[in-house]
C-alpha positions in Angstrom: 0.0 0.0 0.0 1.1 3.5 -0.6 2.5 5.3 2.4 0.2 8.1 3.6 2.9 9.5 5.8 5.1 10.7 3.0 6.2 14.4 3.0 4.0 16.1 0.4 6.8 18.6 -0.3 9.1 15.9 -1.5 9.2 13.9 -4.7 9.8 10.2 -4.3 11.6 8.3 -7.0 11.4 11.2 -9.5 13.1 14.4 -8.8 10.2 16.3 -10.3 12.4 18.5 -12.6 13.5 18.6 -16.2 16.4 20.7 -17.3 16.2 22.5 -20.7 19.2 24.0 -22.4 18.8 26.0 -25.6 22.1 26.3 -27.3 20.9 28.9 -29.8 20.0 31.6 -27.4 22.1 30.2 -24.5 19.1 30.0 -22.1 18.5 27.5 -19.4 15.0 26.7 -18.0 13.2 24.2 -15.8 10.0 22.3 -16.4 8.1 19.8 -14.2 8.2 16.1 -14.6 4.6 15.5 -13.5 3.0 15.7 -16.9 5.2 12.8 -18.1 4.8 10.4 -15.2 2.3 8.3 -17.1 5.3 7.4 -19.3 7.4 6.5 -16.2 10.8 7.9 -17.1 13.8 7.0 -19.3 12.6 5.9 -22.7 9.0 6.8 -22.0 9.7 10.3 -20.8 12.2 11.0 -23.6 9.9 9.6 -26.3 7.0 11.8 -25.1 9.2 14.9 -25.2 10.2 14.0 -28.8 6.6 13.4 -29.8 5.4 16.7 -28.3 8.3 18.9 -29.4 10.0 17.6 -32.6 7.9 17.8 -35.7 7.7 14.9 -38.1 10.2 15.2 -41.0 12.7 17.2 -39.0 16.3 16.9 -40.3 18.2 15.0 -37.5 21.1 17.5 -37.8 18.8 20.6 -37.8 18.7 22.8 -34.7 15.0 21.9 -34.3 15.9 18.3 -33.4 16.5 17.6 -29.8 18.6 15.3 -27.7 17.0 14.1 -24.5 18.9 12.4 -21.7 16.4 10.8 -19.4 16.6 8.7 -16.3 13.9 6.8 -14.4 12.2 6.7 -11.0 14.5 3.8 -9.9 17.8 5.4 -11.0 20.3 5.8 -8.1 17.7 4.8 -5.5 19.6 1.8 -4.2 17.7 -0.6 -6.5 20.2 -3.1 -7.9 21.1 -2.7 -11.6 19.2 0.7 -11.9 22.1 2.6 -13.5 21.0 3.0 -17.2 20.3 6.1 -19.1 18.2 6.7 -22.2 19.2 9.2 -24.9 16.5 9.9 -27.5 16.8 11.8 -30.7 16.1 11.3 -34.4 18.0 8.6 -36.3 20.9 9.7 -38.5 21.4 6.4 -40.3 18.1 4.7 -41.2 15.3 5.3 -43.6 13.0 8.2 -42.7 15.2 9.3 -39.7 12.6 8.1 -37.1 12.9 8.7 -33.3 15.4 6.3 -31.8 16.7 5.5 -28.3 20.2 5.0 -27.3 20.9 3.4 -23.9 24.1 3.3 -21.8 25.4 2.3 -18.5 28.3 3.9 -16.7 27.8 6.7 -14.1 26.1 9.5 -16.1 22.5 8.5 -15.2 23.2 8.5 -11.5 25.0 11.8 -11.8 22.0 13.4 -13.6 19.6 12.0 -11.1 21.6 13.1 -8.1 22.0 16.6 -9.6 18.2 16.8 -9.3 17.0 16.1 -12.8 14.8 13.5 -14.4 15.8 14.6 -17.9 18.0 17.0 -19.7 16.7 18.4 -23.0 19.3 19.9 -25.4 17.9 22.0 -28.2 19.0 24.6 -30.7 22.6 24.8 -31.9 25.6 26.8 -30.8 27.8 28.7 -33.2 30.9 27.7 -31.3 31.9 24.5 -29.5 30.5 24.3 -26.0 30.0 21.9 -23.2 27.4 21.8 -20.4 28.6 22.0 -16.8 25.8 20.8 -14.5 26.6 21.1 -10.8 23.3 20.3 -9.1 21.1 23.3 -9.9 24.0 25.4 -11.3 24.1 25.0 -15.1 26.7 26.7 -17.3 27.2 26.7 -21.1 31.0 26.8 -21.3 33.5 27.1 -24.3 34.8 23.8 -25.5 37.5 25.0 -27.9 40.2 23.4 -25.8 38.7 19.9 -26.2 37.1 20.1 -29.6 38.9 17.7 -31.9 40.0 15.4 -29.0 39.1 11.8 -28.6 36.7 10.8 -25.8 39.5 9.7 -23.5 41.5 12.9 -23.7 38.3 15.0 -23.4 37.2 13.1 -20.3 40.6 13.5 -18.7 40.8 17.2 -19.6 37.4 18.1 -18.4 37.8 16.0 -15.2 41.0 17.9 -14.5 39.4 21.2 -15.2 36.1 20.7 -13.3 36.9 18.1 -10.8 37.2 14.3 -10.7 33.9 14.0 -8.9 32.1 15.1 -12.2 31.0 12.5 -14.6 31.8 13.3 -18.3 29.6 12.2 -21.2 31.3 13.2 -24.5 31.4 12.9 -28.2 34.5 12.2 -30.2 35.7 13.2 -33.7 33.0 11.0 -35.3 30.3 13.1 -33.7 32.0 16.4 -34.3 32.3 15.4 -38.0 28.6 14.5 -38.2 29.2 10.9 -39.1 25.8 9.1 -38.8 27.5 6.2 -37.0 28.6 8.2 -33.9 28.1 7.6 -30.2 28.3 9.3 -26.9 30.8 7.9 -24.4 30.6 8.3 -20.6 32.8 6.8 -17.9 35.5 6.0 -20.4 33.9 3.2 -22.4 30.1 3.2 -21.9 28.5 4.0 -25.2 25.1 5.4 -26.3 24.9 4.8 -30.0 22.2 5.3 -32.8 23.9 8.4 -34.1 23.1 10.5 -31.1 26.6 11.9 -31.1 26.2 13.3 -34.6 23.2 15.2 -33.4 25.2 16.7 -30.5 28.0 17.5 -33.0 25.5 19.4 -35.1 24.7 21.4 -32.1 28.4 22.0 -31.4 27.9 20.4 -28.0 31.0 18.4 -27.0 30.1 17.1 -23.6 27.9 17.0 -20.5 29.9 17.4 -17.3 27.7 16.5 -14.4 28.0 16.4 -10.6 25.1 15.5 -8.3 25.1 15.9 -4.5 21.4 16.2 -3.8 19.4 13.6 -1.9 17.1 11.2 -3.8 14.0 10.5 -1.7 12.7 7.0 -1.4 9.4 6.3 0.2 10.3 3.2 2.1 14.1 2.8 2.4 13.9 -0.3 4.5 11.7 -2.1 2.0 14.1 -1.2 -0.8 16.9 -2.7 1.3 14.9 -5.8 2.1 13.9 -6.4 -1.5 17.5 -5.9 -2.6 18.8 -8.4 -0.1 16.1 -10.9 -1.2 16.9 -10.3 -4.9 20.7 -10.8 -4.4 20.3 -13.9 -2.2 17.6 -15.7 -4.1 16.8 -14.3 -7.5 19.6 -12.7 -9.5 21.8 -14.8 -11.8 24.7 -13.5 -13.9 25.0 -11.4 -17.0 22.1 -12.1 -19.3 20.6 -13.7 -16.2 22.4 -17.0 -16.8 21.5 -18.9 -13.7 23.8 -22.0 -13.9 27.6 -22.0 -14.0 29.5 -22.8 -17.2 31.4 -25.7 -15.5 30.2 -28.5 -13.2 30.5 -27.3 -9.7 29.8 -28.9 -6.3 26.9 -26.8 -5.5 25.2 -26.8 -8.9 22.6 -29.3 -10.2 23.1 -28.1 -13.8 25.8 -26.5 -15.8 26.0 -25.1 -19.3 29.2 -24.3 -21.2 27.5 -21.3 -22.9 26.7 -19.6 -19.6 28.2 -16.3 -18.6 28.4 -17.5 -15.0 32.0 -18.4 -15.8 33.6 -18.2 -12.4 35.5 -21.3 -11.4 38.4 -22.3 -9.2 41.7 -21.4 -10.7 40.3 -18.7 -13.0 41.8 -15.4 -11.9 41.8 -11.7 -12.3 45.5 -12.1 -13.0 46.5 -8.5 -13.1 44.4 -7.4 -10.1 45.9 -4.8 -7.8 47.9 -6.6 -5.1 48.0 -9.9 -7.0 45.7 -12.3 -8.7 42.2 -12.8 -7.4 40.7 -16.3 -7.9 37.0 -16.1 -9.0 36.3 -19.3 -7.2 32.9 -20.9 -7.2 30.5 -18.2 -6.0 27.3 -19.9 -4.8 23.7 -18.5 -5.0 22.9 -16.7 -1.7 26.4 -15.3 -1.2 25.9 -11.6 -1.6 29.6 -10.7 -1.3 30.6 -13.0 -4.2 28.0 -12.0 -6.8 30.6 -9.8 -8.5 32.9 -12.7 -9.2 30.3 -14.7 -11.2 30.8 -13.1 -14.6 34.3 -13.4 -16.0 33.4 -11.6 -19.2 36.9 -11.0 -20.5 37.6 -14.7 -21.0 34.1 -15.3 -22.2 34.5 -12.7 -25.0 38.2 -13.0 -25.9 39.0 -16.6 -25.0 41.3 -18.1 -22.3 44.2 -15.8 -23.3 42.4 -12.9 -21.7 42.9 -14.2 -18.2 46.4 -13.0 -17.9 45.4 -9.5 -19.0 42.4 -9.1 -16.7 42.6 -6.4 -14.1 39.1 -6.9 -12.8 35.4 -7.1 -13.8 33.8 -3.7 -13.4 30.3 -2.4 -13.7 27.8 0.5 -13.9 26.2 2.4 -11.1 24.3 0.1 -8.7 25.5 -3.1 -10.5 26.4 -6.2 -8.4 27.1 -8.4 -11.5 30.1 -6.5 -13.0 30.1 -7.8 -16.6 32.5 -5.0 -17.7 36.0 -6.2 -18.5 39.0 -4.1 -17.5 42.2 -5.3 -19.3 45.8 -4.1 -19.6 47.2 -5.2 -23.0 50.6 -3.7 -23.9 50.3 -5.1 -27.5 47.1 -3.0 -28.0 49.0 0.3 -27.4 51.9 -1.0 -29.5 49.5 -1.3 -32.4 47.9 2.1 -32.1 45.2 1.3 -29.5 45.2 1.9 -25.7 47.0 -0.2 -23.2 44.1 -0.1 -20.6 41.0 -1.2 -22.3 37.5 -2.1 -21.1 34.0 -2.8 -22.3 31.4 -5.5 -22.5 29.4 -6.9 -25.4 30.4 -5.9 -29.0 33.2 -3.4 -28.3 35.1 -6.1 -26.4 35.3 -8.5 -29.3 34.8 -6.6 -32.6 37.2 -8.6 -34.7 35.2 -11.8 -33.9 32.5 -10.5 -36.2 35.1 -10.0 -39.0 37.1 -13.2 -39.0 34.7 -15.5 -40.9 33.8 -12.8 -43.4 37.5 -12.0 -44.1 38.1 -15.7 -44.7 41.5 -16.2 -46.4 42.3 -12.5 -45.9 43.2 -13.1 -42.3 45.4 -15.8 -40.7 43.9 -14.9 -37.3 41.7 -17.5 -35.5 39.1 -16.6 -32.9 39.8 -16.9 -29.2 43.5 -16.6 -29.6 46.2 -14.2 -28.4 46.2 -12.6 -31.9 42.5 -12.1 -32.0 42.5 -10.6 -28.5 45.0 -7.9 -29.6 42.9 -7.1 -32.7 39.8 -6.9 -30.5 41.4 -4.5 -27.9 43.0 -2.3 -30.5 39.7 -1.9 -32.4 37.5 -1.6 -29.3 39.6 1.1 -27.6 40.1 3.1 -30.8 36.4 3.0 -31.8 35.3 4.2 -28.3 38.0 7.0 -28.4 36.7 8.2 -31.8 33.2 8.1 -30.5 32.5 5.8 -33.5 29.4 3.5 -33.3 29.2 0.1 -34.8 25.4 -0.4 -35.2 25.6 -3.7 -33.2 28.7 -4.8 -35.1 27.3 -3.9 -38.5 30.3 -1.6 -39.2 32.7 -4.4 -38.7 30.8 -6.9 -40.8 30.5 -4.3 -43.6 34.3 -3.4 -43.5 35.2 -7.1 -43.7 32.9 -7.7 -46.6 33.9 -4.6 -48.6 37.6 -5.5 -48.3 37.2 -9.3 -48.9 35.0 -9.0 -51.9 36.8 -6.1 -53.5 34.0 -3.5 -53.0 36.5 -0.9 -51.6 38.9 -1.5 -54.5 36.0 -1.0 -56.9 34.4 2.1 -55.5 37.1 4.1 -53.7 39.2 6.6 -55.8 42.6 5.0 -56.5 44.5 7.5 -54.4 42.1 7.0 -51.5 42.3 3.2 -51.7 46.1 3.5 -51.7 46.1 5.5 -48.4 45.1 2.4 -46.4 47.6 -0.5 -46.0 44.9 -3.1 -46.7 47.5 -5.9 -46.8 47.8 -5.7 -43.0 44.6 -7.7 -42.8 46.4 -10.5 -44.6 49.6 -10.0 -42.6 48.0 -10.0 -39.1 48.9 -6.4 -38.4 46.2 -4.8 -36.2 47.9 -1.4 -36.6 45.7 -1.1 -39.7 42.6 -0.5 -37.7 43.4 2.9 -36.0 44.2 4.3 -39.4 41.2 2.9 -41.1 38.7 3.8 -38.3 40.1 7.3 -38.0 39.7 7.8 -41.7 36.0 6.8 -41.4 35.5 9.0 -38.4 36.8 12.0 -40.3 33.7 11.8 -42.6 35.4 13.6 -45.5 36.0 10.7 -48.0 34.2 8.1 -50.0 35.4 5.5 -47.5 33.4 7.3 -44.8 30.1 6.2 -46.3 30.7 2.9 -44.7 29.8 4.9 -41.5 26.6 6.3 -42.9 24.9 3.0 -42.5 24.4 -0.2 -44.6 21.1 1.2 -46.0 23.1 4.1 -47.5 26.3 2.6 -48.8 24.9 -0.6 -50.3 22.7 1.6 -52.6 25.5 4.1 -53.3 28.0 1.4 -54.1 25.6 -0.9 -55.9 26.0 -3.8 -53.5 22.3 -4.4 -52.5 22.8 -8.2 -52.5 24.9 -7.9 -49.3 21.7 -7.1 -47.4 20.2 -10.4 -48.3 23.0 -12.7 -47.2 23.0 -14.3 -43.8 26.6 -13.1 -43.2 25.5 -9.5 -43.3 23.0 -9.9 -40.5 20.8 -7.1 -41.8 17.3 -7.9 -40.7 15.6 -4.8 -41.9 16.0 -3.1 -45.3 15.4 0.1 -43.4 18.9 0.0 -41.9 19.5 -2.2 -38.9 20.9 -5.7 -38.2 19.7 -8.5 -36.0 19.8 -8.3 -32.3 18.9 -11.8 -31.0 16.6 -12.5 -33.8 15.3 -15.8 -35.2 18.0 -17.7 -33.5 16.3 -16.7 -30.3 13.1 -18.8 -30.1 12.3 -18.6 -33.8 9.3 -16.3 -34.5 9.7 -14.6 -31.1 13.0 -13.0 -31.8 12.1 -12.5 -35.5 9.0 -10.5 -34.6 10.5 -8.1 -32.1 13.5 -7.3 -34.4 11.5 -5.0 -36.7 9.3 -3.3 -34.1 11.6 -0.4 -33.3 13.5 2.1 -35.5 16.9 0.5 -34.9 18.1 -2.9 -33.5 15.8 -3.8 -30.7 18.3 -4.3 -27.9 15.9 -6.8 -26.3 17.4 -9.3 -23.8 14.2 -10.6 -22.1 13.9 -13.6 -24.5 17.6 -14.3 -24.8 17.9 -14.3 -21.0 15.5 -17.2 -20.9 17.2 -18.9 -23.9 20.7 -18.7 -22.4 19.8 -19.2 -18.7 21.5 -22.7 -18.9 18.5 -24.6 -17.6 17.3 -27.8 -19.4 14.7 -27.2 -22.1 12.1 -29.0 -20.0 12.5 -26.4 -17.3 12.5 -23.5 -19.8 9.2 -24.9 -21.2 7.6 -25.2 -17.8 8.6 -21.6 -16.9 7.4 -20.4 -20.3 4.0 -22.1 -19.7 3.6 -20.2 -16.4 4.4 -16.8 -18.0 3.0 -17.1 -21.5 0.1 -19.6 -21.1 1.5 -22.8 -22.6 4.8 -24.6 -23.0 4.5 -24.4 -26.8 5.7 -20.8 -26.4 9.2 -22.1 -26.0 10.9 -24.2 -28.6 14.3 -25.8 -28.5 17.0 -24.0 -30.5 16.8 -24.7 -34.2 13.8 -27.0 -33.8 10.9 -24.5 -34.2 7.2 -25.1 -34.6 4.7 -22.9 -36.4 3.4 -19.7 -34.9 0.8 -19.7 -32.1 -0.8 -17.3 -29.7 1.6 -18.2 -26.9 4.6 -17.3 -28.9 2.9 -14.0 -29.6 2.5 -13.5 -25.9 6.2 -14.2 -25.5 7.1 -11.6 -28.2 4.8 -9.1 -26.6 6.2 -9.7 -23.2 9.8 -9.4 -24.5 9.0 -6.0 -26.0 6.9 -4.7 -23.0 9.5 -5.7 -20.5 12.4 -4.3 -22.5 10.6 -0.9 -22.9 9.7 -1.0 -19.2 13.2 -1.5 -18.1 14.5 1.2 -20.4 12.0 3.5 -18.8 12.7 2.5 -15.2 16.4 2.4 -16.3 17.0 -1.2 -15.1 19.7 -3.2 -16.9 17.9 -5.5 -19.4 21.0 -7.7 -19.5 19.8 -9.1 -16.2 16.2 -8.0 -15.8 13.5 -9.4 -15.9 13.9 -12.1 -13.2 12.0 -14.9 -14.9 14.5 -17.5 -13.6 16.6 -17.9 -10.5 19.8 -19.9 -9.6 18.1 -21.2 -6.5 17.2 -24.8 -6.6 14.9 -24.6 -3.6 12.7 -22.2 -5.7 12.7 -24.7 -8.5 14.7 -22.1 -10.5 11.7 -19.8 -10.6 12.4 -16.0 -10.4 10.1 -13.2 -9.4 8.5 -11.2 -12.1 6.8 -8.9 -9.6 10.1 -7.4 -8.4 9.9 -4.3 -10.6 6.4 -3.5 -9.2 7.6 -4.2 -5.6 10.6 -1.8 -6.1 8.4 0.9 -7.7 6.0 0.8 -4.8 8.7 0.9 -2.3 10.6 3.8 -4.0 7.7 6.0 -5.0 5.2 5.3 -2.3 2.5 4.7 -5.0 0.9 1.3 -5.5 2.0 -0.5 -8.6 1.3 -4.0 -9.9 3.1 -6.0 -12.5 0.1 -5.6 -14.8 0.3 -1.8 -14.3 3.9 -1.7 -15.4 3.5 -4.1 -18.4 0.6 -1.8 -19.5 2.9 1.2 -19.2 5.6 -0.6 -21.3 3.0 -1.3 -24.0 1.8 2.3 -23.8 5.3 3.6 -24.4 5.8 1.3 -27.3 2.5 2.5 -28.7 3.7 6.1 -28.4 6.8 5.3 -30.4 4.6 3.6 -32.9 2.5 6.7 -33.2 5.5 8.9 -33.6 6.9 6.7 -36.3 3.6 6.8 -38.3 3.8 10.6 -38.4 7.2 10.6 -40.0 7.2 7.4 -42.0 7.0 7.8 -45.8 4.8 5.6 -48.0 5.8 3.9 -51.3 5.1 7.2 -53.1 7.3 9.2 -50.8 4.5 10.9 -48.9 5.2 11.5 -45.3 2.7 10.1 -42.8 1.4 6.5 -43.1 0.0 3.9 -40.8 0.8 0.9 -42.9 3.5 -0.7 -40.7 3.0 -4.2 -42.1 4.2 -3.4 -45.6 6.5 -0.4 -44.9 8.0 -0.7 -41.5 7.7 -4.3 -40.2 9.6 -5.7 -43.2 12.5 -8.1 -43.5 15.4 -8.8 -45.8 15.3 -12.1 -47.6 18.0 -14.2 -46.0 16.0 -15.3 -42.9 13.7 -17.1 -45.3 16.2 -18.5 -47.7 19.1 -19.7 -45.5 19.8 -23.4 -45.2 18.4 -24.2 -48.7 18.7 -27.9 -48.1 16.6 -28.0 -44.9 12.9 -27.5 -44.8 11.5 -24.9 -42.5 10.2 -26.2 -39.1 12.6 -29.1 -39.2 15.4 -29.7 -36.7 18.7 -28.1 -37.5 17.6 -24.7 -39.0 16.4 -21.4 -37.8 15.1 -20.5 -41.2 11.7 -18.8 -41.1 8.5 -19.0 -43.2 7.2 -15.8 -44.7 3.5 -16.6 -44.3 4.1 -17.8 -40.7 5.8 -14.6 -39.8 2.9 -12.6 -41.3 0.6 -14.6 -39.0 2.9 -13.8 -36.2 2.7 -10.0 -36.9 -1.1 -10.2 -36.8 -1.0 -11.9 -33.4 1.5 -9.5 -32.0 -0.4 -6.5 -33.2 -3.5 -7.9 -31.4 -1.5 -8.3 -28.2 -0.8 -4.5 -28.2 -4.3 -3.6 -29.4 -3.0 -2.2 -32.7 -4.9 -2.6 -35.9 -4.4 -6.3 -36.9 -3.8 -5.6 -40.5 -1.8 -2.4 -40.5 -0.1 -2.7 -37.2 -0.8 0.9 -36.1 -2.4 2.3 -33.0 -6.2 2.5 -33.1 -8.5 5.0 -31.4 -9.7 2.2 -29.1 -6.2 1.2 -28.0 -5.2 4.9 -27.4 -8.2 5.2 -25.2 -7.1 2.0 -23.3 -3.7 3.5 -22.8 -5.1 6.9 -21.8 -3.4 8.8 -24.6 -6.1 11.4 -25.7 -3.6 13.9 -27.0 -2.0 11.3 -29.2 -5.4 10.1 -30.4 -6.4 13.6 -31.3 -3.1 14.3 -33.2 -3.2 11.0 -35.2 -6.9 11.6 -36.0 -6.1 15.1 -37.3 -3.4 13.7 -39.5 -5.7 10.9 -40.9 -3.5 8.2 -39.4 -6.2 6.4 -37.3 -7.5 3.4 -39.2 -10.9 3.6 -37.4 -11.3 7.3 -37.6 
């Protein structure tokens, strides 16, 4: 129950304030958060501001576009894994330049929240380079001449020295300054927010946000938050991607799975830890103080050679898992990278995506000392340039264009000769800093590789690349797979085209990769989605059904919810548990329990799932306003044939294996269309068009959006 004893003069969970900075006229203003609480925070709050304030068809690099940094009601409240930040703007690299969300960890979200802000809205454009200094309520627009042109590392160091090491720096690099569509914002050294958001900041001449927060964050029931956190860490939480069994057989474990990211084991060490090696051991469920040893992501990503380079596993604000790898690799700096490197996911192993595509053009094998050096050179340089990879698409595209001769065919001879391409063949990773820097400069034909696959394949007459499995391009509108049909077949396939970029959903893959036997996965799936037929074994898929549609809807709703609460979706939701006494069941009500404890308002899981669906419906409505039809007219609600479309390779791969037979994740076109209809119905959207209806907008309490879409002729039932 909500606490009636709360101080009416305090805001619990939310700070109640939004900071607005206009770089054109150098003004700073404050607006209230209250009108946006129906959209929770983070992604929801940011998307509502974009809907209300940025007109459809706006050029992403125009002053009229905005960049919205938004945190959520759980950010920096003591809730575990509530350290994410949403950054929303217009896409720079996909068809129609629709609203997109970038998400990052690190420390910037907590700094913004503790400074007293639920969101920071940057609008207009400066004539000269500037950065924003935010010191609680004190906001300054300061000259950035001294750091303009620097990489993200040097910028972070310079601004930290100037303003103080207790400030958190979120900055763009040369890629963003040069308006490269593939550009990202980096905070806390290597935590990236992609989707071209840095190019938008670059167009505004905004180099960085420098933020310090010292203000209290009010929580309605601190003891309940502490008790829930203790319960979560002792009984519920697994490892990165919520893997809930270890990767090796251990005395305490009933199950193990070699693919698990719960990689800790006796004899595996942080070999370069300060003071000497630290053995990860066999951390057991229930041991709060050893949770941070569970995930040895460096060796998971880079192979066993990474152990001797591992300083520690690190993490974001309020993270007990620590999936972030901190390494010291001298051979990285010797080849033009940085000696101290760190990241998780794609930036930690970029060359892995290139090796198979390069084929005979590289002698390097994956998970070796040589591949590790390539990975760390590339990862550290990419982050320093503020260069985004579009979930590894940049790396796949580079490898393809070199290996198949596209670069040699399309680049001017003198430009092609500038790059020592033979270094691929000769195992010389010093190639990559030169190549990546050239792309980040955005002043050459080569740089079009950083404008997005949608752009360069058409420009260079290589459209067939989009329809090969090696490309991983799932949408002809400009983005690749992110746990697609290989993740429960139709489930992953469906949610991969719902957004305006790669979906970044981990709810389904968390269940897929948890390490539990398929029988347990099916049983858990039946409890959540209504029937065990929602969950198929890998590469042994059955035709679409309503329970798979429930699974796809749940994956989207929970992902959007977590990006709005700013919970890490690499661990949330807690569908499973490592605790055998719970029969490996998690607790899907934890989000609601934490929200109630933090805000003092009553929340149920159904309330939050409805809010997640509402936010997704808002983004859907915004997309309809700016999406062009086949004739090039802006504004259309036909998502099925224009937006929710696929490249060909998911339906043509494995030509010798029939769909719905063991051994393939090939999909069937008619079956996927059936799936789209079912998924649309889960959200309450029009079952044929896939767009919001008047009825569903009433259900989600969105009268302003309903009125706007009706006025534009975009409601199918108007």
